C-alpha positions in Angstrom: 76.9 -35.6 114.8 75.0 -36.9 112.4 73.9 -40.3 112.5 74.9 -42.3 109.4 73.3 -44.1 107.1 74.0 -47.3 104.3 70.9 -46.3 101.9 70.7 -49.0 98.9 69.6 -47.4 95.2 68.1 -44.1 96.8 66.5 -41.9 94.3 66.5 -38.1 94.1 63.7 -38.2 97.3 65.3 -40.5 99.3 67.9 -38.5 99.4 66.5 -35.5 99.8 64.3 -37.1 102.8 68.0 -37.9 104.6 69.3 -34.5 103.9 65.9 -32.9 105.7 66.4 -35.5 108.6 70.5 -34.4 108.3 71.6 -38.2 107.9 74.9 -38.9 107.1 74.8 -41.3 103.8 76.0 -43.8 102.0 75.0 -45.0 98.7 74.9 -48.3 97.2 74.5 -48.1 93.3 74.5 -50.5 90.6 76.3 -48.9 88.0 73.1 -48.4 85.5 71.7 -47.0 89.1 74.2 -44.5 89.1 74.0 -43.0 85.9 70.1 -42.7 85.9 71.0 -40.1 88.6 70.4 -36.9 87.6 73.2 -34.3 87.1 72.2 -32.4 91.1 70.8 -35.5 92.4 74.6 -35.9 94.9 75.4 -33.1 97.3 78.2 -35.1 99.6 77.1 -38.4 99.7 79.6 -41.2 99.7 78.7 -43.7 96.8 79.4 -47.0 96.3 78.6 -48.2 93.0 79.2 -52.4 92.8 78.0 -54.2 89.9 74.9 -56.4 90.0 75.1 -60.3 90.1 78.7 -59.7 91.4 80.5 -61.0 94.1 78.5 -60.2 97.1 82.2 -60.9 99.4 83.5 -57.6 97.9 80.5 -54.6 98.7 79.8 -55.9 101.9 83.9 -56.0 102.0 83.6 -52.2 101.0 80.9 -51.3 102.8 82.0 -53.0 105.9 85.6 -50.2 105.4 83.2 -47.5 105.9 80.9 -49.5 108.8 84.3 -49.8 110.8 85.4 -46.2 110.3 82.0 -44.8 111.6 79.2 -47.2 112.2 75.4 -46.9 110.6 73.1 -46.5 112.6 70.7 -49.0 109.8 70.8 -50.3 106.1 67.6 -49.4 104.4 65.9 -49.4 101.0 62.3 -48.5 99.8 63.3 -50.1 96.0 62.1 -53.3 95.2 65.7 -54.0 93.8 67.3 -52.7 96.5 65.9 -55.5 99.7 68.4 -58.2 98.6 71.4 -56.1 98.9 69.8 -54.7 101.5 69.5 -58.0 103.9 73.0 -59.1 103.2 74.5 -55.2 104.3 72.3 -56.0 107.4 73.2 -59.3 108.3 77.1 -58.3 107.0 77.0 -55.6 109.6 74.9 -56.8 111.9 71.9 -54.1 112.2 68.8 -54.3 112.9 67.1 -54.0 109.6 65.2 -57.3 107.6 66.8 -60.4 107.2 68.2 -61.7 104.2 66.1 -64.8 105.2 63.6 -63.0 105.5 63.9 -61.2 102.4 64.0 -64.6 100.7 60.6 -65.5 101.9 59.0 -62.2 100.6 61.2 -62.7 97.4 60.3 -66.2 96.6 56.5 -67.2 96.8 57.3 -70.8 96.7 58.9 -70.8 99.5 56.7 -68.2 101.4 53.5 -70.7 100.5 55.6 -73.4 101.9 56.5 -71.5 105.2 53.5 -69.8 105.7 51.1 -73.2 105.2 53.4 -74.7 107.8 52.2 -72.1 110.3 48.9 -71.7 109.4 49.0 -68.2 108.2 46.8 -67.5 105.4 47.0 -70.6 103.8 46.9 -71.1 100.2 46.4 -74.0 98.0 49.9 -73.7 95.4 52.1 -75.8 93.5 55.4 -75.6 91.5 55.0 -76.4 87.4 57.1 -76.3 84.3 54.7 -78.1 81.8 50.8 -78.5 80.9 50.7 -81.6 82.6 51.4 -80.1 85.3 49.0 -77.2 85.3 46.4 -80.0 84.4 46.9 -81.6 86.9 47.0 -78.8 89.7 44.0 -77.9 87.6 42.2 -80.9 88.5 43.0 -81.9 92.0 42.0 -77.9 92.6 39.6 -76.5 90.9 39.7 -73.9 88.1 39.7 -71.0 87.8 43.5 -71.2 89.2 46.6 -68.7 88.8 49.6 -69.2 87.0 52.9 -66.9 87.5 56.6 -66.2 88.2 58.0 -67.5 91.4 59.3 -64.3 92.0 58.8 -60.5 90.5 56.5 -57.6 91.1 54.6 -55.0 88.8 51.7 -57.5 87.9 54.4 -58.6 85.0 53.7 -62.1 84.0 50.5 -62.9 85.7 47.8 -65.4 84.3 44.2 -66.4 85.0 43.3 -70.2 83.6 39.9 -70.8 83.5 39.6 -74.0 82.7 42.0 -77.1 81.5 40.7 -76.2 77.5 42.7 -72.7 78.6 45.8 -74.0 80.2 47.1 -74.7 76.7 47.3 -71.2 75.8 48.3 -69.8 79.2 51.8 -72.1 79.2 52.3 -71.1 75.6 52.3 -67.7 77.1 54.0 -68.7 80.4 56.7 -70.7 77.7 57.3 -67.5 76.0 58.2 -65.5 79.2 61.3 -67.7 79.2 59.9 -69.1 82.4 61.4 -72.8 83.5 59.0 -73.2 86.5 56.3 -71.0 87.4 53.9 -71.1 90.5 50.5 -72.0 90.6 47.7 -71.0 92.7 43.9 -71.7 93.8 42.1 -68.2 92.4 41.1 -66.3 95.5 37.4 -64.9 95.1 36.8 -61.2 96.4 38.0 -57.5 96.6 41.3 -56.5 96.6 43.2 -54.6 99.4 46.9 -53.7 100.4 48.6 -52.2 103.9 51.1 -50.5 104.3 52.6 -50.9 107.7 55.5 -49.6 109.6 57.2 -51.9 112.3 58.6 -51.3 115.2 60.5 -53.7 117.2 57.7 -56.9 116.6 55.1 -54.4 117.4 53.3 -54.4 113.5 51.7 -51.2 113.1 49.1 -50.5 109.8 49.1 -46.7 108.3 47.4 -47.0 105.4 45.4 -49.7 103.5 44.2 -49.4 100.1 41.1 -50.2 97.9 42.5 -51.1 94.5 41.2 -51.3 90.9 42.5 -53.8 88.6 42.2 -53.7 85.1 44.2 -55.8 81.8 46.5 -58.6 83.0 45.9 -58.0 86.9 47.7 -54.5 86.4 46.6 -51.9 89.1 44.7 -48.9 87.8 43.6 -47.1 90.8 43.9 -47.4 94.7 41.5 -45.3 97.3 42.6 -44.5 100.9 41.8 -45.7 103.5 39.7 -48.8 102.1 36.2 -49.0 102.9 36.1 -51.8 105.6 34.0 -52.3 108.1 35.0 -52.7 111.8 35.4 -55.8 112.0 37.0 -56.8 108.9 39.6 -54.2 109.7 40.2 -55.6 112.3 40.8 -59.2 110.9 42.5 -57.4 108.1 45.3 -55.7 110.6 45.0 -59.0 112.5 46.0 -61.4 109.3 48.8 -59.2 108.0 50.1 -58.9 111.5 50.6 -62.9 112.0 51.7 -63.1 108.4 54.5 -61.0 109.0 55.4 -62.8 112.4 55.5 -65.5 110.0 57.9 -64.5 108.0 60.0 -62.6 110.1 59.9 -59.3 109.6 60.4 -57.0 113.3 61.1 -53.4 111.2 60.6 -51.1 108.6 58.0 -50.9 106.1 56.0 -53.3 104.8 53.6 -53.6 101.7 50.8 -56.5 101.7 48.5 -57.3 99.2 45.6 -59.4 100.2 42.7 -60.7 98.5 38.8 -60.1 100.9 37.8 -63.8 100.0 34.8 -65.4 102.0 37.1 -67.1 104.1 38.6 -64.4 105.6 41.1 -62.2 104.3 44.6 -64.2 102.0 47.5 -62.9 101.2 48.8 -62.4 98.3 51.8 -61.6 98.7 54.0 -58.8 100.7 57.3 -57.0 100.3 59.6 -55.1 102.5 59.2 -51.5 101.3 56.5 -49.4 101.0 54.2 -49.4 98.1 54.1 -47.4 95.1 51.5 -46.7 92.4 51.8 -42.9 94.2 50.8 -44.7 97.9 53.1 -43.0 99.2 51.4 -40.0 97.9 48.6 -40.4 99.7 48.7 -42.1 102.7 50.7 -38.7 103.6 47.7 -36.7 102.0 45.3 -38.6 104.7 47.3 -39.4 107.4 50.2 -36.9 107.6 52.8 -39.4 107.5 55.8 -39.8 104.4 56.2 -43.8 104.8 59.3 -43.1 102.8 60.8 -40.4 105.8 59.4 -42.8 108.6 61.1 -45.6 107.4 64.0 -44.3 106.7 64.0 -42.0 110.8 63.2 -45.5 112.3 66.0 -46.9 110.7 68.2 -44.6 112.1 66.9 -44.8 115.2 65.0 -41.1 115.0 61.8 -41.7 115.1 59.8 -42.9 118.3 57.6 -45.7 117.4 53.5 -45.4 116.8 51.3 -45.7 119.8 48.4 -47.0 117.2 47.1 -46.7 114.3 46.5 -43.0 112.8 43.3 -41.6 112.1 42.1 -40.2 108.8 41.8 -37.3 107.6 39.6 -37.1 104.7 40.5 -39.9 101.6 43.1 -39.8 98.2 42.3 -41.9 95.4 44.5 -42.7 92.3 43.5 -43.7 88.9 45.4 -44.4 85.9 45.1 -43.4 82.1 44.0 -46.2 79.5 44.8 -45.9 76.3 44.4 -47.7 73.2 48.1 -48.8 71.9 49.6 -47.2 68.6 51.2 -44.0 67.8 50.5 -40.8 69.9 48.9 -38.2 68.2 47.1 -35.7 71.2 46.1 -35.7 74.2 42.8 -34.2 75.0 41.1 -33.2 78.5 44.9 -33.2 80.2 45.1 -29.1 81.0 41.5 -29.1 82.4 41.7 -32.0 84.6 44.8 -31.2 85.9 43.9 -27.3 86.7 41.0 -29.2 89.0 41.9 -27.7 93.0 41.5 -31.8 94.2 44.0 -32.6 92.0 47.8 -33.3 94.3 49.6 -34.9 91.2 49.3 -35.4 87.7 51.2 -37.3 85.4 51.6 -38.2 81.6 53.5 -41.3 80.9 54.0 -40.3 77.0 54.6 -37.5 75.0 52.6 -37.2 71.4 55.0 -38.9 69.0 55.2 -41.9 70.3 54.3 -45.2 70.6 52.0 -46.5 73.4 51.9 -50.3 73.9 49.7 -52.8 75.0 49.3 -52.8 79.1 51.9 -56.0 80.2 52.6 -54.4 83.2 52.5 -51.2 85.0 54.9 -48.8 83.4 52.6 -49.4 80.4 50.2 -47.3 81.7 49.5 -43.6 80.6 49.6 -41.9 83.5 48.0 -40.9 86.4 46.1 -38.4 88.3 46.1 -38.4 92.3 43.4 -36.7 94.1 41.7 -35.8 97.6 38.3 -34.6 98.9 36.1 -35.8 102.1 35.8 -39.5 101.5 37.8 -42.2 99.6 34.7 -42.7 97.7 34.4 -39.3 96.5 38.2 -39.4 95.9 37.9 -42.3 93.6 34.6 -40.9 92.5 36.9 -37.6 91.3 39.6 -39.5 90.3 37.7 -41.7 87.8 35.6 -38.5 86.2 38.7 -36.6 86.3 40.5 -39.3 84.4 37.8 -40.1 82.0 38.0 -36.8 80.6 41.7 -37.2 79.1 41.9 -38.7 75.9 44.9 -40.2 73.8 44.3 -40.1 70.3 45.9 -42.5 68.5 46.7 -44.0 65.2 48.2 -47.6 63.9 52.0 -46.9 63.7 53.5 -48.2 60.7 56.4 -50.4 62.3 53.6 -51.2 65.0 54.5 -54.6 64.3 58.3 -53.9 64.6 57.7 -52.6 67.8 55.3 -54.9 68.9 57.6 -57.6 68.2 60.5 -55.4 70.5 57.9 -54.8 73.7 57.4 -58.2 73.6 61.0 -59.0 73.7 61.2 -56.2 76.2 58.3 -57.8 78.3 60.4 -61.1 78.3 63.3 -59.5 79.6 61.8 -57.6 82.6 60.3 -61.2 83.5 63.6 -62.3 83.8 64.8 -58.7 84.8 62.2 -58.4 88.1 62.8 -62.5 89.1 65.2 -62.2 91.8 64.5 -65.6 93.3 67.9 -67.0 91.3 69.8 -64.8 93.7 67.9 -65.9 96.9 70.1 -68.8 97.1 73.1 -67.2 97.4 71.7 -64.7 100.5 70.5 -67.5 102.8 
């Protein structure tokens, strides 16, 4: 008999991985997620469609009834929007997945900062604020620059760097424009940024991919390269910091994606998630290490994967670079076919078609597209990806309805901040 798993918010590639592992699957979707599925995405999977933000007891009762008939080996998700539901079901069914308490710490950044500071793990000076005066008080006490951002969220959304007391007013106006009643203030961490994707086996954390990161406008990520170029002692320090952090928040099993700054005082955690990293990190990890993070996380959750003995060895390097474009109506795209045809290209994707309006980059999904490449080293891969990205030219012109589109974009951005902020729903789980 095949092992059975419950997948929360799985997209078609995750369903295909489950079939490849010969797993019986029950899916949990919101109505919107279910409607967006391609017609051929589902084959023999059972689906539970449950409205978001409704009484979670109803969902638990339905999934528990399915579990009682044929038990699940685990509840798994790789989507940020699914982590709270997966934790709720793991706890309710008594399964060995990530708990609601851990997800609460990873989802609520202020809760995480207090918790890790109490344990002396990657402490970063932080406070919650709701007014311009509180921003200035924090800046006076801790020094500038500082960071202001939503208490919860992802995709580099709503982050502001405040360089001085004079700059606080405009930052506060921008935060207020997002309808944020409270926001998090943190000391600004100076240094290169990296990320670590790991897989944990009953409390033993195995870092798999460490990526160098390129950030752009508004801290939106515009590139990654694997493996990160770290000397052995710093790499060991990074791995120890991530392990200590995961221990502190109670993450014992499954995937994690942790973002860090390499400061003069040592690595400091920015945030972490109990899922694999986005931005094609899974594609690059598979190319360099031969490990599909989604498949490995699913296989471990289903009891089909033997624990990794240690970190895998890298075979070459990989990089992704995201295309930049001037906002406006897209008239033409030049150089895309030539760049796509390069032998080092693994993936090539354009997010906009001619005739569409390209918005200002306010979050990750505003980027114009990307190219993923492999090469002998991470440095060579990054150079190649940047060279190919520079060949792709997006020709835009002012749109007659640009002001209207801009206003709609700002409203959508405000709505996205609210949608991605899961903090209001954390307390119901803990």
